[in-house]
CHARMM-style PDB file with segment names, atoms N, HN, CA, C and O in Angstrom:
ATOM      1  N   MET     1      -3.034   4.098  10.383  1.00  0.00      PROA
ATOM      2  CA  MET     1      -2.413   2.938   9.890  1.00  0.00      PROA
ATOM      3  C   MET     1      -2.383   2.963   8.372  1.00  0.00      PROA
ATOM      4  O   MET     1      -3.382   3.330   7.753  1.00  0.00      PROA
ATOM      5  N   SER     2      -1.347   2.609   7.792  1.00  0.00      PROA
ATOM      6  HN  SER     2      -0.536   2.310   8.294  1.00  0.00      PROA
ATOM      7  CA  SER     2      -1.224   2.646   6.368  1.00  0.00      PROA
ATOM      8  C   SER     2      -1.889   1.413   5.780  1.00  0.00      PROA
ATOM      9  O   SER     2      -2.201   0.474   6.512  1.00  0.00      PROA
ATOM     10  N   ALA     3      -2.118   1.400   4.441  1.00  0.00      PROA
ATOM     11  HN  ALA     3      -1.865   2.163   3.846  1.00  0.00      PROA
ATOM     12  CA  ALA     3      -2.771   0.367   3.721  1.00  0.00      PROA
ATOM     13  C   ALA     3      -1.920  -0.900   3.866  1.00  0.00      PROA
ATOM     14  O   ALA     3      -2.426  -2.007   4.053  1.00  0.00      PROA
ATOM     15  N   ILE     4      -0.503  -0.668   3.763  1.00  0.00      PROA
ATOM     16  HN  ILE     4      -0.091   0.231   3.611  1.00  0.00      PROA
ATOM     17  CA  ILE     4       0.344  -1.790   3.756  1.00  0.00      PROA
ATOM     18  C   ILE     4       0.202  -2.540   5.164  1.00  0.00      PROA
ATOM     19  O   ILE     4       0.051  -3.758   5.258  1.00  0.00      PROA
ATOM     20  N   GLU     5       0.258  -1.815   6.050  1.00  0.00      PROA
ATOM     21  HN  GLU     5       0.380  -0.826   5.973  1.00  0.00      PROA
ATOM     22  CA  GLU     5       0.082  -2.385   7.402  1.00  0.00      PROA
ATOM     23  C   GLU     5      -1.161  -3.186   7.631  1.00  0.00      PROA
ATOM     24  O   GLU     5      -1.114  -4.277   8.199  1.00  0.00      PROA
ATOM     25  N   LYS     6      -2.264  -2.656   7.198  1.00  0.00      PROA
ATOM     26  HN  LYS     6      -2.302  -1.769   6.737  1.00  0.00      PROA
ATOM     27  CA  LYS     6      -3.510  -3.407   7.230  1.00  0.00      PROA
ATOM     28  C   LYS     6      -3.413  -4.597   6.302  1.00  0.00      PROA
ATOM     29  O   LYS     6      -3.939  -5.641   6.686  1.00  0.00      PROA
ATOM     30  N   ALA     7      -2.847  -4.573   5.209  1.00  0.00      PROA
ATOM     31  HN  ALA     7      -2.420  -3.725   4.897  1.00  0.00      PROA
ATOM     32  CA  ALA     7      -2.753  -5.688   4.306  1.00  0.00      PROA
ATOM     33  C   ALA     7      -1.833  -6.884   5.200  1.00  0.00      PROA
ATOM     34  O   ALA     7      -2.229  -8.036   5.382  1.00  0.00      PROA
ATOM     35  N   VAL     8      -0.718  -6.410   5.628  1.00  0.00      PROA
ATOM     36  HN  VAL     8      -0.396  -5.475   5.480  1.00  0.00      PROA
ATOM     37  CA  VAL     8       0.187  -7.326   6.373  1.00  0.00      PROA
ATOM     38  C   VAL     8      -0.734  -8.106   7.337  1.00  0.00      PROA
ATOM     39  O   VAL     8      -0.775  -9.337   7.355  1.00  0.00      PROA
ATOM     40  N   SER     9      -1.497  -7.275   8.166  1.00  0.00      PROA
ATOM     41  HN  SER     9      -1.463  -6.276   8.151  1.00  0.00      PROA
ATOM     42  CA  SER     9      -2.223  -7.855   9.181  1.00  0.00      PROA
ATOM     43  C   SER     9      -3.260  -8.949   8.693  1.00  0.00      PROA
ATOM     44  O   SER     9      -3.368 -10.024   9.281  1.00  0.00      PROA
ATOM     45  N   LEU    10      -3.970  -8.632   7.648  1.00  0.00      PROA
ATOM     46  HN  LEU    10      -3.882  -7.758   7.170  1.00  0.00      PROA
ATOM     47  CA  LEU    10      -4.932  -9.449   6.957  1.00  0.00      PROA
ATOM     48  C   LEU    10      -4.335 -10.694   6.410  1.00  0.00      PROA
ATOM     49  O   LEU    10      -4.961 -11.745   6.549  1.00  0.00      PROA
ATOM     50  N   ILE    11      -3.169 -10.682   5.793  1.00  0.00      PROA
ATOM     51  HN  ILE    11      -2.661  -9.828   5.680  1.00  0.00      PROA
ATOM     52  CA  ILE    11      -2.447 -11.745   5.135  1.00  0.00      PROA
ATOM     53  C   ILE    11      -1.814 -12.661   6.232  1.00  0.00      PROA
ATOM     54  O   ILE    11      -1.584 -13.853   6.032  1.00  0.00      PROA
ATOM     55  N   GLY    12      -1.577 -12.082   7.286  1.00  0.00      PROA
ATOM     56  HN  GLY    12      -1.764 -11.113   7.449  1.00  0.00      PROA
ATOM     57  CA  GLY    12      -1.074 -13.000   8.363  1.00  0.00      PROA
ATOM     58  C   GLY    12       0.295 -12.781   8.876  1.00  0.00      PROA
ATOM     59  O   GLY    12       0.861 -13.640   9.553  1.00  0.00      PROA
ATOM     60  N   GLY    13       0.860 -11.611   8.559  1.00  0.00      PROA
ATOM     61  HN  GLY    13       0.401 -10.914   8.009  1.00  0.00      PROA
ATOM     62  CA  GLY    13       2.171 -11.180   8.985  1.00  0.00      PROA
ATOM     63  C   GLY    13       3.369 -10.848   7.862  1.00  0.00      PROA
ATOM     64  O   GLY    13       3.216 -11.172   6.684  1.00  0.00      PROA
ATOM     65  N   GLN    14       4.289 -10.331   8.227  1.00  0.00      PROA
ATOM     66  HN  GLN    14       4.413 -10.068   9.183  1.00  0.00      PROA
ATOM     67  CA  GLN    14       5.314  -9.925   7.251  1.00  0.00      PROA
ATOM     68  C   GLN    14       5.886 -11.082   6.700  1.00  0.00      PROA
ATOM     69  O   GLN    14       6.095 -11.101   5.487  1.00  0.00      PROA
ATOM     70  N   THR    15       6.171 -12.052   7.399  1.00  0.00      PROA
ATOM     71  HN  THR    15       6.001 -12.037   8.384  1.00  0.00      PROA
ATOM     72  CA  THR    15       6.768 -13.364   6.942  1.00  0.00      PROA
ATOM     73  C   THR    15       5.988 -13.978   5.886  1.00  0.00      PROA
ATOM     74  O   THR    15       6.481 -14.262   4.794  1.00  0.00      PROA
ATOM     75  N   ARG    16       4.774 -14.186   6.196  1.00  0.00      PROA
ATOM     76  HN  ARG    16       4.373 -13.955   7.082  1.00  0.00      PROA
ATOM     77  CA  ARG    16       3.753 -14.727   5.207  1.00  0.00      PROA
ATOM     78  C   ARG    16       3.707 -13.975   3.895  1.00  0.00      PROA
ATOM     79  O   ARG    16       3.767 -14.525   2.795  1.00  0.00      PROA
ATOM     80  N   LEU    17       3.602 -12.737   4.088  1.00  0.00      PROA
ATOM     81  HN  LEU    17       3.553 -12.290   4.981  1.00  0.00      PROA
ATOM     82  CA  LEU    17       3.504 -11.797   2.772  1.00  0.00      PROA
ATOM     83  C   LEU    17       4.690 -12.023   2.027  1.00  0.00      PROA
ATOM     84  O   LEU    17       4.609 -12.278   0.826  1.00  0.00      PROA
ATOM     85  N   ALA    18       5.900 -11.948   2.671  1.00  0.00      PROA
ATOM     86  HN  ALA    18       5.966 -11.741   3.647  1.00  0.00      PROA
ATOM     87  CA  ALA    18       7.009 -12.003   2.006  1.00  0.00      PROA
ATOM     88  C   ALA    18       7.281 -13.271   1.128  1.00  0.00      PROA
ATOM     89  O   ALA    18       7.805 -13.245   0.015  1.00  0.00      PROA
ATOM     90  N   ARG    19       6.804 -14.495   1.861  1.00  0.00      PROA
ATOM     91  HN  ARG    19       6.379 -14.517   2.765  1.00  0.00      PROA
ATOM     92  CA  ARG    19       6.835 -15.702   1.218  1.00  0.00      PROA
ATOM     93  C   ARG    19       5.995 -15.735  -0.122  1.00  0.00      PROA
ATOM     94  O   ARG    19       6.430 -16.139  -1.201  1.00  0.00      PROA
ATOM     95  N   LEU    20       4.807 -15.280   0.097  1.00  0.00      PROA
ATOM     96  HN  LEU    20       4.454 -14.952   0.973  1.00  0.00      PROA
ATOM     97  CA  LEU    20       3.730 -15.215  -0.983  1.00  0.00      PROA
ATOM     98  C   LEU    20       4.222 -14.277  -2.283  1.00  0.00      PROA
ATOM     99  O   LEU    20       3.944 -14.547  -3.451  1.00  0.00      PROA
ATOM    100  N   LEU    21       4.929 -13.241  -1.891  1.00  0.00      PROA
ATOM    101  HN  LEU    21       5.156 -13.022  -0.942  1.00  0.00      PROA
ATOM    102  CA  LEU    21       5.495 -12.398  -2.876  1.00  0.00      PROA
ATOM    103  C   LEU    21       6.917 -12.770  -3.513  1.00  0.00      PROA
ATOM    104  O   LEU    21       7.377 -12.200  -4.502  1.00  0.00      PROA
ATOM    105  N   GLY    22       7.554 -13.812  -2.806  1.00  0.00      PROA
ATOM    106  HN  GLY    22       7.180 -14.275  -2.003  1.00  0.00      PROA
ATOM    107  CA  GLY    22       8.950 -14.202  -3.249  1.00  0.00      PROA
ATOM    108  C   GLY    22       9.927 -13.100  -2.905  1.00  0.00      PROA
ATOM    109  O   GLY    22      10.839 -12.854  -3.694  1.00  0.00      PROA
ATOM    110  N   THR    23       9.810 -12.486  -1.888  1.00  0.00      PROA
ATOM    111  HN  THR    23       9.069 -12.686  -1.247  1.00  0.00      PROA
ATOM    112  CA  THR    23      10.724 -11.659  -1.304  1.00  0.00      PROA
ATOM    113  C   THR    23      11.092 -11.964   0.096  1.00  0.00      PROA
ATOM    114  O   THR    23      10.720 -12.995   0.656  1.00  0.00      PROA
ATOM    115  N   GLN    24      11.899 -10.972   0.710  1.00  0.00      PROA
ATOM    116  HN  GLN    24      12.202 -10.135   0.255  1.00  0.00      PROA
ATOM    117  CA  GLN    24      12.237 -11.372   2.130  1.00  0.00      PROA
ATOM    118  C   GLN    24      11.565 -10.587   3.169  1.00  0.00      PROA
ATOM    119  O   GLN    24      11.212  -9.428   2.950  1.00  0.00      PROA
ATOM    120  N   GLN    25      11.369 -11.189   4.323  1.00  0.00      PROA
ATOM    121  HN  GLN    25      11.655 -12.131   4.501  1.00  0.00      PROA
ATOM    122  CA  GLN    25      10.604 -10.463   5.514  1.00  0.00      PROA
ATOM    123  C   GLN    25      11.330  -9.049   5.706  1.00  0.00      PROA
ATOM    124  O   GLN    25      10.620  -8.092   6.015  1.00  0.00      PROA
ATOM    125  N   THR    26      12.526  -8.888   5.560  1.00  0.00      PROA
ATOM    126  HN  THR    26      13.103  -9.665   5.309  1.00  0.00      PROA
ATOM    127  CA  THR    26      13.091  -7.589   5.939  1.00  0.00      PROA
ATOM    128  C   THR    26      12.711  -6.535   4.853  1.00  0.00      PROA
ATOM    129  O   THR    26      12.699  -5.341   5.153  1.00  0.00      PROA
ATOM    130  N   ALA    27      12.420  -6.931   3.678  1.00  0.00      PROA
ATOM    131  HN  ALA    27      12.430  -7.901   3.434  1.00  0.00      PROA
ATOM    132  CA  ALA    27      11.884  -6.091   2.695  1.00  0.00      PROA
ATOM    133  C   ALA    27      10.557  -5.549   3.133  1.00  0.00      PROA
ATOM    134  O   ALA    27      10.317  -4.343   3.177  1.00  0.00      PROA
ATOM    135  N   VAL    28       9.640  -6.562   3.481  1.00  0.00      PROA
ATOM    136  HN  VAL    28       9.834  -7.542   3.445  1.00  0.00      PROA
ATOM    137  CA  VAL    28       8.297  -6.168   3.923  1.00  0.00      PROA
ATOM    138  C   VAL    28       8.387  -5.203   5.205  1.00  0.00      PROA
ATOM    139  O   VAL    28       7.678  -4.202   5.314  1.00  0.00      PROA
ATOM    140  N   TRP    29       9.260  -5.575   6.093  1.00  0.00      PROA
ATOM    141  HN  TRP    29       9.835  -6.388   6.005  1.00  0.00      PROA
ATOM    142  CA  TRP    29       9.536  -4.625   7.376  1.00  0.00      PROA
ATOM    143  C   TRP    29       9.837  -3.278   6.941  1.00  0.00      PROA
ATOM    144  O   TRP    29       9.273  -2.320   7.471  1.00  0.00      PROA
ATOM    145  N   ASN    30      10.721  -3.129   5.976  1.00  0.00      PROA
ATOM    146  HN  ASN    30      11.179  -3.907   5.545  1.00  0.00      PROA
ATOM    147  CA  ASN    30      10.991  -1.806   5.398  1.00  0.00      PROA
ATOM    148  C   ASN    30       9.851  -1.057   4.814  1.00  0.00      PROA
ATOM    149  O   ASN    30       9.747   0.146   5.057  1.00  0.00      PROA
ATOM    150  N   TRP    31       8.928  -1.709   4.013  1.00  0.00      PROA
ATOM    151  HN  TRP    31       9.013  -2.686   3.815  1.00  0.00      PROA
ATOM    152  CA  TRP    31       7.751  -1.200   3.501  1.00  0.00      PROA
ATOM    153  C   TRP    31       6.879  -0.627   4.574  1.00  0.00      PROA
ATOM    154  O   TRP    31       6.327   0.468   4.461  1.00  0.00      PROA
ATOM    155  N   VAL    32       6.764  -1.481   5.719  1.00  0.00      PROA
ATOM    156  HN  VAL    32       7.212  -2.370   5.810  1.00  0.00      PROA
ATOM    157  CA  VAL    32       5.744  -0.903   6.718  1.00  0.00      PROA
ATOM    158  C   VAL    32       6.421   0.111   7.610  1.00  0.00      PROA
ATOM    159  O   VAL    32       5.814   1.129   7.943  1.00  0.00      PROA
ATOM    160  N   ASN    33       7.674  -0.131   8.016  1.00  0.00      PROA
ATOM    161  HN  ASN    33       8.168  -0.958   7.746  1.00  0.00      PROA
ATOM    162  CA  ASN    33       8.204   0.700   8.959  1.00  0.00      PROA
ATOM    163  C   ASN    33       9.100   1.892   8.519  1.00  0.00      PROA
ATOM    164  O   ASN    33       9.349   2.795   9.318  1.00  0.00      PROA
ATOM    165  N   ARG    34       9.556   1.897   7.327  1.00  0.00      PROA
ATOM    166  HN  ARG    34       9.353   1.163   6.678  1.00  0.00      PROA
ATOM    167  CA  ARG    34      10.466   2.913   6.810  1.00  0.00      PROA
ATOM    168  C   ARG    34       9.680   3.692   5.797  1.00  0.00      PROA
ATOM    169  O   ARG    34       9.620   4.915   5.922  1.00  0.00      PROA
ATOM    170  N   HSD    35       9.077   3.092   4.813  1.00  0.00      PROA
ATOM    171  HN  HSD    35       9.126   2.098   4.712  1.00  0.00      PROA
ATOM    172  CA  HSD    35       8.371   3.665   3.572  1.00  0.00      PROA
ATOM    173  C   HSD    35       7.103   3.958   3.743  1.00  0.00      PROA
ATOM    174  O   HSD    35       6.612   4.866   3.073  1.00  0.00      PROA
ATOM    175  N   CYS    36       6.364   3.274   4.635  1.00  0.00      PROA
ATOM    176  HN  CYS    36       6.763   2.536   5.180  1.00  0.00      PROA
ATOM    177  CA  CYS    36       4.941   3.304   4.846  1.00  0.00      PROA
ATOM    178  C   CYS    36       4.196   3.112   3.437  1.00  0.00      PROA
ATOM    179  O   CYS    36       3.186   3.768   3.181  1.00  0.00      PROA
ATOM    180  N   GLN    37       4.710   2.229   2.576  1.00  0.00      PROA
ATOM    181  HN  GLN    37       5.531   1.696   2.784  1.00  0.00      PROA
ATOM    182  CA  GLN    37       4.183   1.939   1.301  1.00  0.00      PROA
ATOM    183  C   GLN    37       4.741   0.730   0.606  1.00  0.00      PROA
ATOM    184  O   GLN    37       5.922   0.453   0.813  1.00  0.00      PROA
ATOM    185  N   ALA    38       4.048   0.009  -0.166  1.00  0.00      PROA
ATOM    186  HN  ALA    38       3.088   0.234  -0.334  1.00  0.00      PROA
ATOM    187  CA  ALA    38       4.558  -1.034  -0.804  1.00  0.00      PROA
ATOM    188  C   ALA    38       5.040  -0.571  -2.145  1.00  0.00      PROA
ATOM    189  O   ALA    38       4.531   0.402  -2.701  1.00  0.00      PROA
ATOM    190  N   PRO    39       6.075  -1.304  -2.694  1.00  0.00      PROA
ATOM    191  CA  PRO    39       6.521  -1.030  -4.121  1.00  0.00      PROA
ATOM    192  C   PRO    39       5.390  -1.168  -5.115  1.00  0.00      PROA
ATOM    193  O   PRO    39       4.563  -2.076  -5.024  1.00  0.00      PROA
ATOM    194  N   ALA    40       5.371  -0.296  -6.021  1.00  0.00      PROA
ATOM    195  HN  ALA    40       6.042   0.441  -6.095  1.00  0.00      PROA
ATOM    196  CA  ALA    40       4.238  -0.378  -7.032  1.00  0.00      PROA
ATOM    197  C   ALA    40       4.169  -1.640  -7.649  1.00  0.00      PROA
ATOM    198  O   ALA    40       3.054  -2.120  -7.855  1.00  0.00      PROA
ATOM    199  N   LYS    41       5.241  -2.290  -7.997  1.00  0.00      PROA
ATOM    200  HN  LYS    41       6.146  -1.901  -7.830  1.00  0.00      PROA
ATOM    201  CA  LYS    41       5.074  -3.668  -8.635  1.00  0.00      PROA
ATOM    202  C   LYS    41       4.429  -4.766  -7.887  1.00  0.00      PROA
ATOM    203  O   LYS    41       3.981  -5.742  -8.490  1.00  0.00      PROA
ATOM    204  N   TYR    42       4.356  -4.651  -6.546  1.00  0.00      PROA
ATOM    205  HN  TYR    42       4.720  -3.859  -6.056  1.00  0.00      PROA
ATOM    206  CA  TYR    42       3.596  -5.610  -5.788  1.00  0.00      PROA
ATOM    207  C   TYR    42       2.187  -5.279  -5.416  1.00  0.00      PROA
ATOM    208  O   TYR    42       1.448  -6.101  -4.873  1.00  0.00      PROA
ATOM    209  N   ILE    43       1.827  -4.059  -5.719  1.00  0.00      PROA
ATOM    210  HN  ILE    43       2.426  -3.391  -6.160  1.00  0.00      PROA
ATOM    211  CA  ILE    43       0.490  -3.620  -5.309  1.00  0.00      PROA
ATOM    212  C   ILE    43      -0.646  -4.531  -5.801  1.00  0.00      PROA
ATOM    213  O   ILE    43      -1.408  -4.981  -4.945  1.00  0.00      PROA
ATOM    214  N   PRO    44      -0.829  -4.836  -7.038  1.00  0.00      PROA
ATOM    215  CA  PRO    44      -1.905  -5.647  -7.661  1.00  0.00      PROA
ATOM    216  C   PRO    44      -1.904  -6.966  -6.942  1.00  0.00      PROA
ATOM    217  O   PRO    44      -3.014  -7.395  -6.631  1.00  0.00      PROA
ATOM    218  N   ARG    45      -0.836  -7.694  -6.618  1.00  0.00      PROA
ATOM    219  HN  ARG    45       0.067  -7.345  -6.871  1.00  0.00      PROA
ATOM    220  CA  ARG    45      -0.696  -8.975  -5.961  1.00  0.00      PROA
ATOM    221  C   ARG    45      -1.075  -8.802  -4.414  1.00  0.00      PROA
ATOM    222  O   ARG    45      -1.678  -9.704  -3.833  1.00  0.00      PROA
ATOM    223  N   ILE    46      -0.740  -7.726  -3.822  1.00  0.00      PROA
ATOM    224  HN  ILE    46      -0.250  -6.993  -4.294  1.00  0.00      PROA
ATOM    225  CA  ILE    46      -1.047  -7.492  -2.498  1.00  0.00      PROA
ATOM    226  C   ILE    46      -2.605  -7.376  -2.232  1.00  0.00      PROA
ATOM    227  O   ILE    46      -3.106  -8.019  -1.309  1.00  0.00      PROA
ATOM    228  N   SER    47      -3.315  -6.611  -2.986  1.00  0.00      PROA
ATOM    229  HN  SER    47      -2.908  -6.089  -3.735  1.00  0.00      PROA
ATOM    230  CA  SER    47      -4.580  -6.392  -3.166  1.00  0.00      PROA
ATOM    231  C   SER    47      -5.353  -7.847  -3.371  1.00  0.00      PROA
ATOM    232  O   SER    47      -6.288  -8.202  -2.654  1.00  0.00      PROA
ATOM    233  N   GLU    48      -4.881  -8.532  -4.328  1.00  0.00      PROA
ATOM    234  HN  GLU    48      -4.121  -8.244  -4.910  1.00  0.00      PROA
ATOM    235  CA  GLU    48      -5.420  -9.872  -4.525  1.00  0.00      PROA
ATOM    236  C   GLU    48      -5.184 -10.884  -3.301  1.00  0.00      PROA
ATOM    237  O   GLU    48      -6.031 -11.745  -3.063  1.00  0.00      PROA
ATOM    238  N   LEU    49      -4.142 -10.777  -2.613  1.00  0.00      PROA
ATOM    239  HN  LEU    49      -3.454 -10.077  -2.807  1.00  0.00      PROA
ATOM    240  CA  LEU    49      -3.986 -11.740  -1.466  1.00  0.00      PROA
ATOM    241  C   LEU    49      -4.848 -11.220  -0.297  1.00  0.00      PROA
ATOM    242  O   LEU    49      -5.050 -11.988   0.644  1.00  0.00      PROA
ATOM    243  N   THR    50      -5.374  -9.971  -0.279  1.00  0.00      PROA
ATOM    244  HN  THR    50      -5.210  -9.347  -1.042  1.00  0.00      PROA
ATOM    245  CA  THR    50      -6.280  -9.643   0.736  1.00  0.00      PROA
ATOM    246  C   THR    50      -7.880  -9.842   0.201  1.00  0.00      PROA
ATOM    247  O   THR    50      -8.861  -9.439   0.827  1.00  0.00      PROA
ATOM    248  N   ASN    51      -7.912 -10.444  -0.894  1.00  0.00      PROA
ATOM    249  HN  ASN    51      -7.115 -10.772  -1.402  1.00  0.00      PROA
ATOM    250  CA  ASN    51      -9.237 -10.761  -1.422  1.00  0.00      PROA
ATOM    251  C   ASN    51     -10.030  -9.448  -1.773  1.00  0.00      PROA
ATOM    252  O   ASN    51     -11.258  -9.456  -1.862  1.00  0.00      PROA
ATOM    253  N   GLY    52      -9.246  -8.285  -1.974  1.00  0.00      PROA
ATOM    254  HN  GLY    52      -8.249  -8.278  -1.902  1.00  0.00      PROA
ATOM    255  CA  GLY    52      -9.785  -6.959  -2.386  1.00  0.00      PROA
ATOM    256  C   GLY    52     -10.245  -6.156  -1.098  1.00  0.00      PROA
ATOM    257  O   GLY    52     -10.853  -5.092  -1.217  1.00  0.00      PROA
ATOM    258  N   GLU    53      -9.934  -6.702   0.136  1.00  0.00      PROA
ATOM    259  HN  GLU    53      -9.440  -7.567   0.233  1.00  0.00      PROA
ATOM    260  CA  GLU    53     -10.298  -6.026   1.302  1.00  0.00      PROA
ATOM    261  C   GLU    53      -9.447  -4.714   1.190  1.00  0.00      PROA
ATOM    262  O   GLU    53      -9.930  -3.599   1.385  1.00  0.00      PROA
ATOM    263  N   ILE    54      -8.203  -4.934   0.874  1.00  0.00      PROA
ATOM    264  HN  ILE    54      -7.810  -5.840   0.715  1.00  0.00      PROA
ATOM    265  CA  ILE    54      -7.289  -3.637   0.569  1.00  0.00      PROA
ATOM    266  C   ILE    54      -7.130  -3.481  -0.915  1.00  0.00      PROA
ATOM    267  O   ILE    54      -6.455  -4.267  -1.580  1.00  0.00      PROA
ATOM    268  N   SER    55      -7.810  -2.375  -1.458  1.00  0.00      PROA
ATOM    269  HN  SER    55      -8.358  -1.736  -0.917  1.00  0.00      PROA
ATOM    270  CA  SER    55      -7.728  -2.274  -2.867  1.00  0.00      PROA
ATOM    271  C   SER    55      -6.484  -1.627  -3.394  1.00  0.00      PROA
ATOM    272  O   SER    55      -5.795  -0.918  -2.661  1.00  0.00      PROA
ATOM    273  N   VAL    56      -6.167  -1.863  -4.698  1.00  0.00      PROA
ATOM    274  HN  VAL    56      -6.727  -2.439  -5.293  1.00  0.00      PROA
ATOM    275  CA  VAL    56      -5.116  -1.264  -5.430  1.00  0.00      PROA
ATOM    276  C   VAL    56      -5.114   0.351  -4.933  1.00  0.00      PROA
ATOM    277  O   VAL    56      -4.107   0.923  -4.515  1.00  0.00      PROA
ATOM    278  N   ASN    57      -6.280   0.889  -5.047  1.00  0.00      PROA
ATOM    279  HN  ASN    57      -7.098   0.424  -5.386  1.00  0.00      PROA
ATOM    280  CA  ASN    57      -6.414   2.357  -4.756  1.00  0.00      PROA
ATOM    281  C   ASN    57      -5.973   2.691  -3.382  1.00  0.00      PROA
ATOM    282  O   ASN    57      -5.361   3.735  -3.158  1.00  0.00      PROA
ATOM    283  N   ASP    58      -6.284   1.777  -2.392  1.00  0.00      PROA
ATOM    284  HN  ASP    58      -6.781   0.929  -2.574  1.00  0.00      PROA
ATOM    285  CA  ASP    58      -5.717   1.970  -0.994  1.00  0.00      PROA
ATOM    286  C   ASP    58      -4.316   1.984  -0.866  1.00  0.00      PROA
ATOM    287  O   ASP    58      -3.735   2.771  -0.119  1.00  0.00      PROA
ATOM    288  N   LEU    59      -3.681   1.037  -1.654  1.00  0.00      PROA
ATOM    289  HN  LEU    59      -4.153   0.398  -2.260  1.00  0.00      PROA
ATOM    290  CA  LEU    59      -2.341   0.936  -1.505  1.00  0.00      PROA
ATOM    291  C   LEU    59      -1.642   2.080  -2.257  1.00  0.00      PROA
ATOM    292  O   LEU    59      -0.623   2.599  -1.803  1.00  0.00      PROA
ATOM    293  N   LEU    60      -2.225   2.476  -3.455  1.00  0.00      PROA
ATOM    294  HN  LEU    60      -3.053   2.054  -3.824  1.00  0.00      PROA
ATOM    295  CA  LEU    60      -1.675   3.664  -4.050  1.00  0.00      PROA
ATOM    296  C   LEU    60      -1.730   4.937  -3.265  1.00  0.00      PROA
ATOM    297  O   LEU    60      -0.900   5.838  -3.381  1.00  0.00      PROA
ATOM    298  N   ALA    61      -2.757   4.955  -2.459  1.00  0.00      PROA
ATOM    299  HN  ALA    61      -3.432   4.223  -2.364  1.00  0.00      PROA
ATOM    300  CA  ALA    61      -2.926   6.240  -1.554  1.00  0.00      PROA
ATOM    301  C   ALA    61      -1.781   6.370  -0.585  1.00  0.00      PROA
ATOM    302  O   ALA    61      -1.380   7.467  -0.195  1.00  0.00      PROA
ATOM    303  N   ASP    62      -1.241   5.162  -0.189  1.00  0.00      PROA
ATOM    304  HN  ASP    62      -1.567   4.271  -0.505  1.00  0.00      PROA
ATOM    305  CA  ASP    62       0.064   5.364   0.557  1.00  0.00      PROA
ATOM    306  C   ASP    62       1.085   6.084  -0.030  1.00  0.00      PROA
ATOM    307  O   ASP    62       1.802   6.793   0.676  1.00  0.00      PROA
ATOM    308  N   HSD    63       1.281   5.991  -1.416  1.00  0.00      PROA
ATOM    309  HN  HSD    63       0.699   5.415  -1.990  1.00  0.00      PROA
ATOM    310  CA  HSD    63       2.261   6.610  -2.239  1.00  0.00      PROA
ATOM    311  C   HSD    63       1.949   8.181  -2.183  1.00  0.00      PROA
ATOM    312  O   HSD    63       2.846   8.995  -1.963  1.00  0.00      PROA
ATOM    313  N   GLN    64       0.632   8.545  -2.396  1.00  0.00      PROA
ATOM    314  HN  GLN    64      -0.097   7.884  -2.575  1.00  0.00      PROA
ATOM    315  CA  GLN    64       0.237   9.970  -2.422  1.00  0.00      PROA
ATOM    316  C   GLN    64       0.588  10.646  -1.081  1.00  0.00      PROA
ATOM    317  O   GLN    64       1.199  11.713  -1.019  1.00  0.00      PROA
ATOM    318  N   LYS    65       0.164   9.963  -0.034  1.00  0.00      PROA
ATOM    319  HN  LYS    65      -0.333   9.097  -0.084  1.00  0.00      PROA
ATOM    320  CA  LYS    65       0.497  10.520   1.414  1.00  0.00      PROA
ATOM    321  C   LYS    65       2.080  10.762   1.571  1.00  0.00      PROA
ATOM    322  O   LYS    65       2.548  11.734   2.164  1.00  0.00      PROA
ATOM    323  N   SER    66       2.760   9.856   1.025  1.00  0.00      PROA
ATOM    324  HN  SER    66       2.380   9.066   0.544  1.00  0.00      PROA
ATOM    325  CA  SER    66       4.339   9.991   1.187  1.00  0.00      PROA
ATOM    326  C   SER    66       4.817  11.066   0.367  1.00  0.00      PROA
ATOM    327  O   SER    66       5.791  11.718   0.743  1.00  0.00      PROA
ATOM    328  N   LYS    67       4.196  11.337  -0.786  1.00  0.00      PROA
ATOM    329  HN  LYS    67       3.405  10.807  -1.092  1.00  0.00      PROA
ATOM    330  CA  LYS    67       4.738  12.460  -1.621  1.00  0.00      PROA
ATOM    331  C   LYS    67       4.248  13.828  -0.866  1.00  0.00      PROA
ATOM    332  O   LYS    67       5.016  14.784  -0.765  1.00  0.00      PROA
ATOM    333  N   LYS    68       3.177  13.851  -0.445  1.00  0.00      PROA
ATOM    334  HN  LYS    68       2.552  13.074  -0.527  1.00  0.00      PROA
ATOM    335  CA  LYS    68       2.716  15.080   0.452  1.00  0.00      PROA
ATOM    336  C   LYS    68       3.553  15.323   1.529  1.00  0.00      PROA
ATOM    337  O   LYS    68       3.911  16.473   1.781  1.00  0.00      PROA
ATOM    338  N   GLU    69       3.934  14.303   2.244  1.00  0.00      PROA
ATOM    339  HN  GLU    69       3.643  13.368   2.039  1.00  0.00      PROA
ATOM    340  CA  GLU    69       4.820  14.487   3.438  1.00  0.00      PROA
ATOM    341  C   GLU    69       6.148  14.864   2.961  1.00  0.00      PROA
ATOM    342  O   GLU    69       6.812  15.588   3.702  1.00  0.00      PROA
ATOM    343  N   ASP    70       6.661  14.481   1.806  1.00  0.00      PROA
ATOM    344  HN  ASP    70       6.122  13.893   1.204  1.00  0.00      PROA
ATOM    345  CA  ASP    70       8.004  14.859   1.336  1.00  0.00      PROA
ATOM    346  C   ASP    70       7.876  16.325   0.843  1.00  0.00      PROA
ATOM    347  O   ASP    70       8.911  16.990   0.885  1.00  0.00      PROA
ATOM    348  N   ALA    71       6.767  16.908   0.390  1.00  0.00      PROA
ATOM    349  HN  ALA    71       5.926  16.368   0.356  1.00  0.00      PROA
ATOM    350  CA  ALA    71       6.616  18.108   0.011  1.00  0.00      PROA
ATOM    351  C   ALA    71       6.618  19.199   1.066  1.00  0.00      PROA
ATOM    352  O   ALA    71       6.991  20.357   0.877  1.00  0.00      PROA
ATOM    353  N   ALA    72       6.171  18.706   2.164  1.00  0.00      PROA
ATOM    354  HN  ALA    72       5.868  17.765   2.317  1.00  0.00      PROA
ATOM    355  CA  ALA    72       5.813  19.647   3.363  1.00  0.00      PROA
ATOM    356  C   ALA    72       7.158  20.074   3.927  1.00  0.00      PROA
ATOM    357  OT1 ALA    72       7.209  20.831   4.896  1.00  0.00      PROA
TER     358      ALA     72
END
């Protein structure tokens, strides 16, 4: 499970996270299901919304996983 998936669960779902970030639920769905990572500009706020349970480093690790998969 990716860090963004865990964060969505902790925050209370895609719709709630989208509202808190000022974006659309479909954008959050894409982060979870297509990209398996949150855009970098949202990472600090997402970590804050989870009260630090999902750290910035956890969310950035999703980016590293994605890069390794792209290279393979």
